[in-house]
C-alpha positions in Angstrom: -22.5 -14.5 9.6 -20.1 -11.7 10.4 -20.3 -10.4 6.8 -24.1 -10.4 6.9 -24.1 -8.4 10.2 -21.6 -5.9 8.6 -23.7 -5.5 5.5 -26.9 -5.0 7.6 -25.1 -2.4 9.8 -23.8 -0.6 6.7 -27.3 -0.6 5.2 -28.8 0.8 8.4 -26.1 3.6 8.3 -27.1 4.3 4.7 -30.8 4.4 5.6 -30.1 6.7 8.6 -28.2 9.0 6.2 -31.5 10.2 4.7 -32.2 12.1 7.9 -29.3 14.4 7.0 -29.1 17.0 4.2 -28.4 16.0 0.6 -25.0 14.3 0.5 -21.9 15.6 -1.3 -20.2 12.9 -3.4 -16.5 12.9 -4.3 -14.1 10.3 -5.4 -11.2 9.0 -7.5 -11.0 6.6 -10.4 -8.2 5.3 -12.6 -7.0 2.6 -14.9 -3.6 1.2 -15.7 -2.3 -0.9 -18.5 0.9 -3.1 -18.2 2.8 -4.2 -21.3 5.5 -6.8 -20.8 7.0 -9.9 -22.4 5.5 -13.3 -21.5 8.4 -14.8 -19.4 7.2 -18.4 -20.3 8.0 -17.9 -24.0 11.4 -17.5 -25.8 10.2 -15.5 -28.7 8.7 -12.1 -28.1 5.1 -12.3 -27.0 3.5 -9.2 -25.5 1.2 -9.5 -22.5 -1.2 -6.7 -21.9 -2.9 -6.6 -18.5 -5.4 -4.0 -17.2 -6.2 -2.9 -13.6 -8.5 -0.2 -12.4 -9.7 1.2 -9.1 -12.6 3.3 -7.9 -12.9 5.2 -4.6 -16.0 7.1 -3.7 -17.3 9.0 -0.6 -20.7 10.2 0.4 -20.5 13.1 2.9 -23.8 13.8 4.7 -23.2 17.3 6.2 -19.9 16.1 7.7 -21.8 14.0 10.2 -21.8 10.7 8.3 -19.2 9.5 5.8 -19.9 6.4 3.7 -16.8 5.2 1.7 -16.3 2.4 -0.8 -13.3 1.4 -2.7 -12.7 -1.5 -5.1 -9.9 -2.7 -7.4 -10.0 -5.0 -10.4 -7.2 -6.6 -12.4 -7.2 -8.8 -15.5 -5.0 -11.5 -16.9 -3.3 -11.1 -20.3 -5.9 -9.6 -22.6 -4.0 -10.6 -25.7 -4.5 -14.4 -25.2 -7.8 -14.3 -23.2 -11.3 -13.0 -23.6 -13.0 -11.6 -20.6 -16.4 -12.1 -22.1 -16.1 -15.9 -22.6 -16.1 -18.6 -20.0 -12.7 -19.9 -19.0 -11.4 -22.8 -16.9 -8.9 -20.4 -15.3 -9.4 -17.1 -13.7 -9.1 -14.2 -16.2 -9.9 -11.3 -13.9 -9.6 -10.5 -10.2 -11.9 -8.2 -8.2 -11.1 -6.9 -4.7 -13.3 -4.9 -2.4 -10.6 -2.6 -0.9 -12.7 -0.8 1.6 -16.3 -0.4 2.7 -16.7 1.9 5.8 -19.3 4.0 7.6 -18.0 6.8 9.8 -20.1 8.8 12.2 -18.8 12.1 13.4 -19.7 13.6 16.8 -18.6 17.2 17.5 -18.1 18.3 21.1 -16.6 21.4 22.7 -13.2 22.0 21.0 -12.9 18.4 19.6 -14.3 15.9 17.2 -14.9 12.1 17.6 -15.1 9.6 14.7 -16.7 6.2 15.1 -16.1 3.8 12.1 -17.3 0.4 11.1 -15.2 -1.0 8.3 -14.4 -4.0 6.1 -11.3 -4.3 3.9 -8.0 -2.5 4.2 -8.8 0.5 6.4 -6.1 3.1 7.1 -3.3 0.4 7.3 -0.2 1.0 9.4 2.4 3.0 7.4 0.0 4.5 5.0 -0.4 8.3 5.0 -4.2 8.0 4.2 -4.9 8.7 7.9 -3.1 12.0 7.7 -5.0 12.9 4.5 -8.4 12.2 6.0 -7.8 13.8 9.4 -5.9 16.9 8.4 -6.8 17.4 4.7 -3.1 17.4 3.6 -1.7 16.2 0.3 0.0 12.8 0.2 3.5 12.8 1.7 4.6 9.4 0.4 7.3 8.7 -2.1 6.9 8.7 -5.9 8.8 5.4 -6.1 6.3 3.6 -3.8 3.2 4.9 -5.7 0.3 2.4 -5.9 -2.6 2.2 -8.3 -4.5 -0.4 -6.2 -6.0 2.1 -3.8 -5.7 5.6 -2.2 -3.9 4.1 0.8 -0.6 3.7 -1.1 2.4 1.9 0.4 1.8 0.3 3.8 4.0 -1.5 6.4 1.2 -3.9 7.5 -1.1 -4.7 4.6 -4.2 -6.4 5.9 -7.8 -7.2 4.9 -10.2 -7.5 7.8 -13.4 -6.4 9.5 -13.5 -4.2 12.6 -14.2 -0.8 14.3 -12.2 2.3 15.0 -12.4 5.4 17.1 -10.5 8.7 16.4 -10.2 11.6 18.8 -9.3 14.9 17.0 -9.0 18.0 19.2 -8.9 21.5 17.7 -5.1 21.5 17.5 -3.2 19.7 14.8 -3.2 16.3 16.5 -5.2 13.1 16.4 -5.3 9.8 18.2 -7.0 6.6 17.1 -7.7 3.0 18.3 -8.6 0.1 16.0 -9.9 -3.4 16.7 -10.3 -5.8 13.8 -10.1 -9.4 12.7 -8.0 -10.5 9.7 -6.3 -13.7 8.4 -2.7 -14.7 8.5 -0.9 -17.5 6.6 2.3 -18.9 8.2 3.9 -22.3 7.6 1.1 -23.2 5.1 -1.5 -22.6 7.9 -4.2 -19.9 7.7 -5.5 -18.6 11.0 -7.7 -15.8 12.2 -5.9 -13.0 14.0 -7.6 -10.5 16.4 -5.8 -7.2 16.3 -5.7 -4.1 18.5 -3.9 -1.0 17.2 -3.2 2.5 18.4 -2.2 5.5 16.3 -1.0 9.0 17.1 -0.5 11.8 14.5 0.4 15.4 14.7 1.3 18.3 12.3 3.9 20.8 13.2 5.1 23.8 11.1 7.9 21.7 9.6 7.3 18.3 10.9 4.6 15.6 10.2 4.4 12.6 12.5 2.3 9.5 12.1 3.1 6.7 14.6 1.3 3.4 15.0 1.7 0.1 16.9 -0.5 -2.9 17.7 -0.7 -6.4 18.9 -2.2 -9.5 17.2 -3.6 -12.6 18.8 -3.7 -15.6 16.4 -6.8 -17.6 17.3 -6.8 -21.4 17.1 -9.6 -24.0 17.5 -7.4 -27.1 18.3 -4.7 -27.7 20.9 -1.3 -29.3 20.5 -2.9 -32.8 20.7 -5.4 -32.0 18.0 -8.3 -31.7 20.4 -11.1 -29.2 19.5 -11.3 -26.2 21.8 -13.5 -23.2 21.9 -10.7 -20.7 21.7 -6.9 -21.0 22.1 -4.3 -18.2 22.0 -0.7 -19.5 21.9 1.2 -16.3 21.0 1.1 -12.5 21.0 2.5 -10.6 18.0 3.6 -7.0 17.7 3.5 -4.8 14.6 4.4 -1.1 14.3 5.0 1.6 11.7 5.6 5.3 11.2 5.6 8.1 8.7 7.8 11.1 9.3 8.3 14.2 7.1 10.9 16.7 8.2 10.2 19.8 6.3 7.3 20.0 3.8 6.3 18.9 0.3 7.3 22.2 -1.3 10.9 22.6 0.0 13.9 20.3 0.6 12.9 17.7 3.2 13.5 14.3 4.7 10.9 11.5 4.4 11.1 8.4 6.5 8.8 5.4 6.6 9.3 2.1 8.4 8.0 -0.6 10.6 7.8 -4.4 11.1 5.2 -7.1 11.3 4.6 -10.3 13.2 7.3 -10.0 15.9 6.4 -12.6 18.5 6.3 -11.1 22.0 5.2 -14.3 23.8 4.5 -17.8 22.5 3.9 -21.4 23.6 4.3 -22.7 20.0 7.6 -24.1 18.6 6.6 -23.1 15.1 6.3 -19.3 15.9 8.8 -16.8 14.5 10.9 -15.7 17.5 12.7 -12.9 15.8 12.1 -10.3 13.1 13.7 -11.5 9.9 15.3 -8.9 7.7 12.8 -9.7 4.9 9.9 -8.6 7.2 11.6 -5.3 8.1 10.2 -2.3 6.2 12.2 0.9 5.9 12.3 3.8 3.4 14.6 6.8 4.0 14.5 9.5 1.4 16.2 13.0 1.4 14.4 15.3 -1.0 16.2 18.2 -2.6 14.3 21.0 -4.3 16.3 22.9 -6.9 15.2 25.8 -9.0 13.8 23.8 -11.9 13.9 20.2 -10.6 13.8 17.9 -7.6 16.2 15.1 -6.6 15.0 12.3 -4.3 17.6 9.8 -3.1 16.1 6.8 -1.3 17.5 3.8 0.7 15.0 1.0 1.2 14.1 -2.5 2.2 10.6 -3.5 1.1 9.0 -6.8 2.1 7.2 -8.7 -0.7 3.7 -8.1 0.6 4.3 -4.3 0.6 6.1 -4.1 -2.7 3.5 -6.2 -4.5 1.1 -3.1 -4.5 3.7 -0.7 -5.9 3.6 0.5 -9.5 7.3 0.3 -10.2 8.1 -2.8 -8.2 5.1 -5.2 -8.6 6.4 -6.6 -11.9 9.8 -7.4 -10.3 8.0 -9.2 -7.4 5.7 -11.1 -9.7 8.5 -12.3 -12.0 9.9 -14.5 -9.2 7.9 -16.2 -6.5 11.0 -16.8 -4.4 11.6 -13.0 -3.8 10.9 -12.1 -0.1 12.2 -8.6 -0.1 13.9 -5.9 -2.1 16.9 -4.0 -0.7 18.4 -1.1 -2.6 18.7 2.5 -3.5 16.7 4.7 -5.9 17.6 8.0 -7.4 14.6 10.0 -8.7 15.2 13.1 -10.8 12.0 14.9 -11.7 10.8 18.3 -13.0 7.3 19.8 -13.4 8.6 22.8 -15.2 8.0 21.5 -18.8 5.4 22.7 -21.2 3.8 21.6 -24.4 2.1 24.9 -25.5 0.2 26.0 -22.4 0.1 22.5 -20.9 2.4 21.9 -17.9 3.6 18.3 -17.6 5.9 16.3 -15.3 8.9 14.2 -16.4 11.3 12.2 -14.4 13.6 9.2 -14.2 13.9 6.5 -11.5 17.3 4.8 -11.4 17.0 1.8 -9.0 19.8 -0.5 -7.9 18.6 -3.4 -5.7 19.2 -6.9 -4.6 16.6 -9.6 -3.9 16.4 -11.8 -0.9 19.3 -10.1 0.9 20.2 -12.2 3.9 22.2 -10.0 6.4 22.6 -12.8 8.9 24.4 -14.9 6.3 26.4 -11.8 5.3 27.6 -11.3 8.8 28.9 -14.8 8.9 30.6 -14.7 5.5 31.1 -11.5 3.5 31.4 -13.6 0.4 27.7 -14.4 0.6 27.0 -11.2 -1.3 28.2 -13.0 -4.4 25.0 -15.1 -4.3 22.7 -12.1 -4.1 20.7 -11.3 -7.3 21.6 -7.7 -8.2 19.4 -5.7 -10.5 19.5 -2.2 -12.1 16.4 -0.6 -13.5 16.0 2.7 -15.4 12.4 4.0 -15.5 11.5 7.2 -17.3 8.0 8.4 -16.4 5.7 11.1 -17.7 2.5 12.8 -16.3 0.3 15.0 -18.5 -3.0 16.6 -17.6 -5.7 15.4 -20.0 -9.6 15.7 -19.9 -9.8 16.8 -16.3 -7.5 14.0 -15.1 -3.8 13.0 -15.4 -2.4 10.6 -18.1 0.6 8.7 -16.8 3.2 6.6 -18.6 6.4 4.8 -17.8 9.0 2.6 -19.5 11.3 0.3 -17.5 14.6 -1.2 -18.6 16.3 -4.1 -16.7 19.8 -3.1 -17.6 21.7 -6.1 -16.3 19.4 -8.5 -18.2 19.5 -6.7 -21.6 22.4 -8.9 -22.9 20.8 -12.2 -21.9 17.1 -11.5 -22.8 16.2 -8.2 -24.3 12.5 -9.1 -24.5 11.9 -9.7 -20.8 14.1 -6.7 -19.9 11.6 -4.2 -21.2 8.2 -3.3 -19.8 5.8 -0.3 -19.9 2.7 1.2 -18.3 0.1 3.7 -19.3 -2.6 4.9 -17.1 -5.2 7.6 -16.3 -6.4 9.0 -13.0 -9.1 11.5 -12.3 -10.8 13.2 -9.3 -14.5 14.1 -9.3 
């Protein structure tokens, strides 16, 4: 019923749009191919999977914005046929965002009212900064995502709700969100009502984006199993931030972090009473701009749900279902001062050292616990070349510590294309 109401509201917004001038359409599109070894086989057997995304926006004179974004991924194309019926799923389709935003301009300020479904401006993503201030992305190269324009986020969610943004003439903005999403904990899926606030501001050499919110899991049965109309047994807190000290074109310091599902109050014994380290998201990256190159050195801890959307980390996450988080460092050396004829291209290398499922509580009790941590070293050269009005991207990853044991599963590559129109 809620989805039907949302679709009707979106349709009415689209119908009302015809009262405005002719719309301006803009968007992004891209595809990515992953090549890796099938981990279930001993002999080399290549897997080739494809994923693509599309993001479009209709702008009716700046007064009404209609946005849609979707993502599609396939299973191995070598052993499956997308055009034949299959007992198992061979493709996945996700409607990333559908939203309608109405802008009301008043004296020295603007007001944005939005009805949305999907993942809309999630906490920790810099998409809010891009939309409100028209700036370029400030996120890290290492956490790049091909699933959507939102990029890395602290609190990934998929829900339905509304938002309001107040944007005065100065370089600041404030927003409130109310939405419903679903949460799975202890093999139980429940609906969660969320209320978030967000404050962002641009200074000459400082970019701030701060968010926080509360979640109220909703239940229909009490502790005795009796049906009730509505029961709230706990209050959760989530928060996140993006901070860029400096700017994208000079040496700077980027910080991104936050946490999810911290229980403020609860009457349930099954609730999480503390923030586990695997739920703590942080990414700290000093960026050094030299004459012909850039050096980015990052310290990070990335929860599974966040890393699963990242280009250079999703294969690591998908290779082992027991991984809850990735703790490590990454050294990125990159230059965009290379030329093939008159074509300028970008080349760089990610050198990533990380451990999976790092348990700091266990480490505090016994320093020898570090011996049980699974340590990994990945070297990933990457390339970006302008082609046909877009950008062709490629990368090749080597799992160094695993080369001796299994050279086939230690190698993987990607090739992709993005364009803006």
